[in-house]
C-alpha positions as CSV (number, residue, x, y, z in Angstrom):
1,M,2.1,26.3,-5.4
2,L,0.2,25.2,-8.5
3,S,1.4,26.5,-11.8
4,A,-0.8,29.1,-13.5
5,H,-1.1,27.4,-16.9
6,G,-0.5,23.8,-16.1
7,A,3.2,23.8,-16.8
8,P,5.4,22.0,-14.4
9,V,7.1,24.1,-11.8
10,A,10.8,23.5,-12.0
11,P,12.4,22.0,-8.9
12,R,13.2,24.7,-6.4
13,P,15.8,24.4,-3.7
14,A,14.4,23.5,-0.3
15,T,15.9,22.8,3.1
16,C,16.3,19.1,3.5
17,P,14.2,17.8,6.4
18,A,15.9,15.8,9.1
19,P,16.9,13.0,9.1
20,V,18.0,13.5,5.4
21,P,21.8,14.1,5.4
22,E,22.6,17.8,5.7
23,A,25.0,17.6,2.7
24,A,22.2,16.5,0.4
25,R,20.4,18.8,-2.0
26,C,16.6,18.9,-1.7
27,Y,14.0,20.4,-4.1
28,T,10.2,20.8,-4.3
29,G,7.9,21.5,-7.2
30,E,4.6,20.8,-9.0
31,D,4.3,18.6,-12.0
32,G,1.7,20.6,-14.0
33,T,-1.3,18.3,-13.2
34,G,-1.6,19.2,-9.5
35,A,0.9,16.6,-8.1
36,L,3.5,18.0,-5.7
37,Y,6.9,16.5,-5.1
38,W,10.1,16.3,-3.2
39,I,13.5,15.4,-4.7
40,A,16.7,14.7,-2.7
41,V,20.1,14.2,-4.2
42,P,23.0,13.1,-1.9
43,K,26.3,14.8,-2.0
44,D,28.1,11.6,-3.3
45,W,25.3,10.5,-5.6
46,N,25.9,6.9,-6.9
47,R,23.9,7.9,-10.1
48,V,21.0,5.6,-9.2
49,L,17.5,7.1,-8.8
50,V,14.9,5.6,-6.6
51,M,11.3,6.7,-7.6
52,H,9.1,6.3,-4.6
53,A,5.4,5.4,-5.0
54,H,3.7,6.2,-1.6
55,G,0.9,4.3,0.2
56,G,-2.6,5.2,1.1
57,P,-4.5,6.4,-0.8
58,E,-5.5,9.5,1.1
59,T,-8.9,11.0,0.3
60,G,-8.0,14.7,0.7
61,P,-6.3,17.1,-1.7
62,P,-2.6,16.6,-2.3
63,K,-0.3,18.3,0.2
64,L,3.4,18.7,-0.1
65,Q,3.8,17.6,3.5
66,R,2.8,14.1,2.4
67,S,5.8,13.7,0.1
68,E,8.0,15.3,2.8
69,E,6.9,12.7,5.3
70,D,7.8,10.0,2.8
71,L,11.3,11.5,2.3
72,K,11.9,11.7,6.0
73,R,10.7,8.1,6.5
74,W,12.9,6.7,3.7
75,A,15.9,9.0,4.4
76,V,18.0,5.9,4.6
77,T,17.7,5.8,0.8
78,V,19.6,9.1,0.5
79,K,22.0,8.0,3.3
80,A,22.9,5.0,1.1
81,G,23.8,7.2,-1.8
82,Y,20.7,7.1,-3.9
83,A,18.7,10.0,-5.3
84,W,15.1,10.0,-4.2
85,A,11.9,11.4,-5.8
86,G,8.3,11.1,-4.5
87,S,5.1,12.5,-5.8
88,T,1.9,13.2,-3.8
89,Y,-0.1,12.2,-6.9
90,R,-2.3,14.8,-8.6
91,R,-5.4,14.2,-6.4
92,G,-6.5,12.3,-3.4
93,G,-8.6,9.2,-3.6
94,Y,-8.3,5.9,-5.4
95,G,-6.5,5.7,-8.8
96,V,-3.7,3.2,-9.3
97,T,-3.1,4.0,-13.0
98,M,-3.3,7.7,-12.3
99,A,-0.7,7.4,-9.6
100,A,1.6,5.4,-11.9
101,E,1.4,8.1,-14.5
102,D,2.2,10.8,-11.9
103,T,5.2,8.8,-10.8
104,E,6.5,8.5,-14.3
105,R,5.9,12.3,-14.9
106,L,8.1,13.1,-11.9
107,R,10.8,10.8,-13.2
108,R,10.9,12.8,-16.4
109,I,11.1,16.0,-14.5
110,F,14.1,14.6,-12.6
111,V,15.9,13.6,-15.8
112,R,15.2,17.0,-17.4
113,H,16.8,18.9,-14.5
114,F,19.4,16.5,-13.0
115,G,20.4,14.3,-15.8
116,R,19.8,10.7,-16.7
117,P,20.7,8.2,-13.9
118,R,22.7,5.2,-14.8
119,A,19.8,3.1,-13.3
120,T,16.3,3.9,-12.0
121,L,14.7,1.7,-9.4
122,L,10.9,1.9,-8.8
123,H,10.0,1.5,-5.1
124,G,6.4,1.0,-4.2
125,Q,5.2,0.9,-0.5
126,S,1.8,-0.4,0.6
127,Y,-0.8,0.9,-1.9
128,G,2.2,2.3,-3.7
129,A,3.4,-1.2,-4.5
130,G,0.3,-1.7,-6.6
131,V,1.1,1.7,-8.2
132,A,4.7,0.6,-8.9
133,A,3.6,-2.7,-10.3
134,K,1.2,-0.9,-12.6
135,A,3.9,1.6,-13.7
136,A,6.3,-1.3,-14.5
137,E,3.7,-2.6,-16.9
138,L,2.5,0.7,-18.3
139,Y,6.0,1.7,-19.2
140,A,7.3,-1.7,-20.3
141,P,9.7,-2.0,-23.2
142,A,7.9,-1.6,-26.6
143,G,9.8,-2.2,-29.8
144,D,13.1,-0.4,-29.7
145,T,11.9,1.7,-26.7
146,K,13.6,0.7,-23.4
147,S,11.7,0.8,-20.1
148,P,12.5,3.9,-18.1
149,Y,12.9,1.6,-15.1
150,D,15.5,-1.0,-14.4
151,G,14.2,-2.7,-11.3
152,L,11.2,-3.0,-9.1
153,L,11.1,-3.1,-5.3
154,L,7.8,-3.8,-3.6
155,T,7.5,-3.5,0.2
156,S,4.5,-4.1,2.4
157,G,2.6,-4.4,-0.8
158,V,-1.2,-4.1,-1.4
159,L,-0.9,-6.3,-4.4
160,G,-3.3,-8.3,-6.5
161,G,-5.8,-5.6,-7.4
162,G,-8.5,-3.7,-5.6
163,S,-10.8,-6.6,-5.2
164,S,-8.2,-8.9,-3.7
165,A,-7.0,-6.1,-1.4
166,Y,-10.2,-4.6,-0.2
167,E,-13.0,-7.1,-0.5
168,F,-12.4,-8.3,3.1
169,R,-13.3,-4.8,4.2
170,L,-16.8,-5.4,3.0
171,D,-16.7,-8.5,5.1
172,L,-15.7,-6.3,8.0
173,R,-18.6,-3.8,7.4
174,V,-21.3,-6.5,7.3
175,V,-19.9,-8.5,10.3
176,Y,-19.4,-5.3,12.3
177,Q,-22.9,-4.2,11.5
178,Y,-24.4,-7.5,12.4
179,V,-22.6,-7.5,15.8
180,C,-22.8,-3.8,16.7
181,R,-25.6,-2.3,14.7
182,N,-24.3,1.3,15.0
183,H,-22.7,2.0,11.6
184,P,-25.2,3.2,10.7
185,K,-27.4,3.4,13.8
186,P,-31.0,2.2,13.6
187,D,-32.3,5.8,13.7
188,E,-30.0,7.0,10.9
189,P,-30.6,6.7,7.1
190,Q,-29.8,3.2,6.0
191,Y,-27.6,2.5,3.0
192,P,-25.8,-0.4,1.3
193,L,-22.6,-0.9,3.2
194,W,-20.5,-1.3,0.1
195,M,-21.0,2.4,-0.7
196,G,-18.9,3.3,2.4
197,L,-20.8,6.4,3.6
198,P,-23.4,8.6,2.0
199,M,-21.9,11.8,0.6
200,D,-24.1,14.0,2.8
201,S,-23.2,12.2,6.0
202,K,-21.7,14.3,8.8
203,L,-20.0,11.3,10.5
204,T,-16.5,12.1,11.5
205,R,-13.6,9.7,12.3
206,A,-13.9,10.6,15.9
207,D,-17.6,9.7,15.8
208,L,-16.7,6.3,14.3
209,A,-14.1,5.7,16.9
210,A,-16.6,6.4,19.6
211,R,-19.1,3.9,18.1
212,V,-16.4,1.2,17.9
213,K,-15.4,1.9,21.5
214,E,-19.0,1.8,22.7
215,C,-19.7,-1.6,21.0
216,T,-16.3,-3.4,21.4
217,G,-14.4,-1.5,24.1
218,V,-11.5,-0.8,21.7
219,G,-9.8,2.2,23.1
220,L,-10.3,1.0,26.7
221,P,-7.9,-1.3,28.6
222,A,-9.1,-4.9,28.3
223,A,-9.9,-5.0,32.0
224,Q,-12.3,-2.2,31.7
225,R,-14.4,-3.7,28.9
226,S,-17.7,-5.3,29.7
227,P,-18.2,-9.0,29.0
228,E,-20.5,-8.0,26.1
229,Q,-17.9,-5.7,24.6
230,T,-15.3,-8.4,24.9
231,A,-17.5,-11.0,23.2
232,R,-18.4,-8.7,20.3
233,L,-14.8,-7.8,19.7
234,K,-13.8,-11.4,19.7
235,T,-16.5,-12.2,17.1
236,I,-15.4,-9.5,14.8
237,L,-11.7,-10.2,15.0
238,S,-12.1,-14.0,14.7
239,V,-14.4,-13.9,11.7
240,V,-12.6,-11.2,9.7
241,K,-9.2,-12.4,10.8
242,I,-7.8,-8.9,11.7
243,Q,-5.9,-7.6,14.7
244,E,-7.4,-5.4,17.3
245,R,-4.9,-2.7,16.6
246,S,-6.0,-2.4,13.0
247,L,-9.8,-2.7,13.5
248,L,-10.5,1.0,13.5
249,G,-8.2,1.7,10.6
250,H,-9.7,-1.0,8.4
251,L,-13.2,0.2,9.3
252,S,-12.3,3.8,8.5
253,W,-11.0,2.7,5.0
254,A,-14.2,0.7,4.5
255,T,-16.1,3.9,5.2
256,W,-14.3,6.9,3.6
257,L,-12.1,5.2,1.0
258,F,-15.1,3.1,-0.1
259,R,-17.1,6.3,-0.4
260,D,-14.4,7.7,-2.7
261,L,-13.9,4.6,-4.6
262,V,-17.5,3.6,-5.2
263,Q,-19.3,6.9,-5.5
264,T,-16.7,9.1,-7.1
265,R,-14.5,6.8,-9.1
266,L,-17.0,4.1,-10.1
267,N,-20.1,6.3,-10.5
268,G,-22.0,4.6,-7.6
269,R,-21.5,1.1,-8.9
270,N,-20.5,-1.7,-6.5
271,P,-17.3,-3.6,-7.1
272,F,-17.5,-5.7,-3.9
273,G,-19.8,-8.7,-3.2
274,N,-20.2,-11.3,-0.5
275,I,-22.8,-13.6,-2.1
276,G,-21.8,-17.2,-1.2
277,V,-19.3,-16.2,1.4
278,V,-19.3,-18.5,4.4
279,Y,-18.2,-16.6,7.5
280,Q,-16.7,-18.7,10.3
281,G,-15.3,-18.0,13.8
282,S,-18.3,-16.7,15.8
283,A,-20.1,-18.4,18.6
284,D,-23.0,-19.1,16.2
285,D,-21.9,-19.1,12.6
286,A,-25.3,-20.3,11.3
287,A,-27.0,-17.2,12.8
288,L,-24.2,-15.0,11.6
289,N,-24.4,-16.2,8.0
290,A,-28.2,-15.9,8.0
291,G,-28.1,-12.4,9.5
292,V,-25.3,-10.5,7.7
293,A,-26.2,-8.2,4.8
294,R,-25.5,-9.7,1.4
295,Y,-24.6,-7.9,-1.7
296,A,-23.8,-8.8,-5.3
297,S,-21.1,-7.0,-7.1
298,D,-21.6,-5.1,-10.3
299,P,-19.6,-6.8,-13.1
300,Q,-18.8,-3.5,-14.8
301,A,-17.6,-1.9,-11.6
302,K,-15.5,-5.0,-10.7
303,G,-14.0,-4.9,-14.2
304,A,-13.3,-1.2,-14.0
305,L,-11.5,-1.7,-10.7
306,A,-9.5,-4.6,-12.0
307,A,-8.5,-2.6,-15.2
308,D,-7.2,0.2,-13.0
309,S,-5.5,-1.7,-10.3
310,R,-4.9,-5.4,-11.0
311,P,-1.4,-6.2,-12.3
312,T,-1.2,-8.4,-15.3
313,G,2.2,-9.7,-14.2
314,R,3.7,-8.9,-17.7
315,S,6.8,-7.1,-16.5
316,A,10.4,-7.8,-17.6
317,L,11.8,-5.9,-14.6
318,P,13.8,-7.8,-12.0
319,T,11.5,-7.6,-8.9
320,V,12.3,-7.9,-5.2
321,G,9.7,-7.9,-2.5
322,L,9.7,-7.6,1.3
323,H,6.6,-8.0,3.5
324,A,6.3,-8.3,7.3
325,I,4.7,-11.6,8.2
326,D,2.6,-10.0,10.9
327,D,1.6,-6.9,8.8
328,P,-1.6,-5.6,10.4
329,T,-2.7,-3.6,7.4
330,A,-1.8,-5.4,4.2
331,F,-2.1,-9.1,4.7
332,V,1.1,-10.9,3.9
333,E,-1.1,-13.4,1.9
334,L,-1.3,-10.6,-0.7
335,A,2.2,-11.5,-1.6
336,H,1.0,-15.0,-2.5
337,A,-1.7,-13.5,-4.7
338,Y,1.0,-11.5,-6.6
339,R,3.2,-14.5,-6.9
340,R,0.3,-16.4,-8.7
341,I,-0.2,-13.4,-11.1
342,R,3.5,-13.3,-12.0
343,D,3.7,-17.1,-12.4
344,A,0.6,-17.2,-14.6
345,A,2.1,-14.4,-16.8
346,G,5.4,-16.4,-17.2
347,T,7.4,-13.8,-15.3
348,G,7.7,-15.6,-12.0
349,E,11.5,-16.2,-12.4
350,L,11.9,-12.4,-12.3
351,L,10.3,-12.2,-8.8
352,V,12.1,-12.8,-5.6
353,Q,10.0,-12.4,-2.4
354,S,11.3,-12.2,1.1
355,F,9.5,-12.0,4.5
356,S,10.4,-10.6,7.8
357,T,9.3,-11.4,11.3
358,E,8.3,-7.8,11.9
359,R,4.8,-6.6,13.0
360,E,4.7,-3.3,11.2
361,H,3.3,-2.0,7.9
362,S,4.4,1.6,7.2
363,Y,8.1,1.1,7.7
364,L,10.5,-1.8,8.3
365,S,14.1,-1.9,9.3
366,D,16.6,0.8,8.4
367,S,19.1,-1.8,7.2
368,E,16.7,-3.9,5.2
369,Y,15.9,-1.3,2.5
370,P,19.6,-0.6,1.5
371,A,20.1,-4.4,1.4
372,L,17.2,-4.8,-1.0
373,F,18.3,-1.9,-3.2
374,A,21.9,-3.2,-3.4
375,A,20.7,-6.8,-4.2
376,L,18.4,-5.5,-6.9
377,L,21.3,-3.5,-8.5
378,D,23.5,-6.5,-8.5
379,W,20.8,-8.4,-10.3
380,I,20.5,-5.6,-12.9
381,D,24.2,-5.0,-13.3
382,K,25.7,-8.4,-12.8
383,G,22.9,-10.8,-13.5
384,E,23.2,-12.1,-9.9
385,K,19.6,-13.1,-8.9
386,P,19.2,-12.6,-5.2
387,T,17.8,-15.2,-2.7
388,P,16.0,-14.7,0.6
389,E,19.1,-16.1,2.3
390,G,21.3,-13.6,0.5
391,L,19.1,-10.7,1.4
392,A,19.2,-11.6,5.0
393,Q,23.0,-11.8,4.9
394,R,23.2,-8.4,3.1
395,C,21.0,-6.9,5.7
396,A,23.1,-8.3,8.5
397,A,26.3,-6.9,6.9
398,L,24.8,-3.4,6.7
399,Q,23.2,-3.4,10.1
400,A,26.2,-1.9,11.9
401,H,26.2,1.0,9.5
402,Y,22.5,1.8,9.3
403,D,21.1,0.5,12.6
404,T,23.1,2.8,14.8
405,D,20.7,2.9,17.7
406,G,20.2,-0.8,17.9
407,R,16.4,-0.6,17.6
408,N,15.7,-2.1,14.2
409,G,18.1,-4.9,13.2
410,C,17.4,-7.4,10.4
411,H,14.4,-9.7,10.6
412,I,14.3,-11.5,7.2
413,D,13.3,-15.2,7.6
414,P,14.6,-16.9,4.5
415,E,12.5,-20.0,4.9
416,W,9.1,-18.5,5.4
417,Q,6.5,-18.6,2.7
418,P,2.9,-17.1,2.8
419,P,-0.2,-19.1,2.6
420,A,-2.8,-18.4,-0.1
421,L,-5.1,-15.4,0.3
422,E,-8.1,-17.7,0.4
423,S,-6.9,-19.0,3.8
424,R,-7.5,-15.5,5.2
425,V,-10.2,-14.0,3.0
426,P,-13.1,-16.4,2.3
427,P,-13.7,-17.0,-1.4
428,R,-16.9,-15.7,-3.0
429,D,-18.9,-16.2,-6.2
430,P,-17.5,-14.5,-9.3
């Protein structure tokens, strides 16, 4: 599907995937750099475009199916009358600034072929929230040039930059290895754990799952685990403060995503360190802290990661956030880290954060997203800054329309506020 000479492939009509409304028009294409995309325009378009920045990142090559899955997952956007456009990004692997550029490139394609919307909202989900936050800053107003975006929606956000978001996964690697000693095994080539996995390693995700199961019993019913497995699992989860259901996922990211990030994007330099970290929660913390592997980060690598991924907070866009309190993948405390960044930049008044009592990461309630979009538009159009209480009320009002099967509902808790990230991820030396 890639264009022969690097020119964008114009949007081509495609059959809309269910559950996108049948009356909508859907299109696919390629942006000229290798990024693939889906676009959906509802029959009664309200002339507002939602640019979607997806999560991940995935380490394989871009596949059109990825964008299609996002369109299907957020089909409620199209049902609510908004046009939707989502890019796969030009390549797999880590690259927040790159993904922000690809999102903006797709927006320009949309405008060229479908006309200029009256407003454009930038929606970032998970890792994509960091992408959207970066895009809002990269394409901020400059002189007489207006920003191409009018508002920013950040959901389940991996925010605060790569170090804040991923350093705990180095903690997981060193604690897991101290407890289990099988990633790598003693008879395998040894390597510094911050590099993820050697490029020539043949380890598969199934292999890693088998090792985790052997050591901790994850994958077995709790009653079938040995006392030793139960104790090991308790140590890992207690020290790193993650949930059992997300252990294998986090360990996989700390393996294959770390390999991509460190060895491919940072030329083998280490952005993660745990010097000075005090681990707590095991049966013998003194032995744990004496026995875990310790690594110092490379300042240049850490700086490069921050330059690519850490938001400055200098955004003039009205910004609304939603994060599940019990998110197993992106700690809700990352919202507190982003709040500090915005406040330090003097843009905290343009950030309204809300939190829900849900336990998921990849998708929240059907009625919550339209409520957030509508509130953000009222802020843009009328100057009516939303409140968490107002967001909860909007969601409740929309629930009967969007939550037709009664499974989702509205879960925003207007009073809840996240603790600092340091309460979950132990601080370390600069």
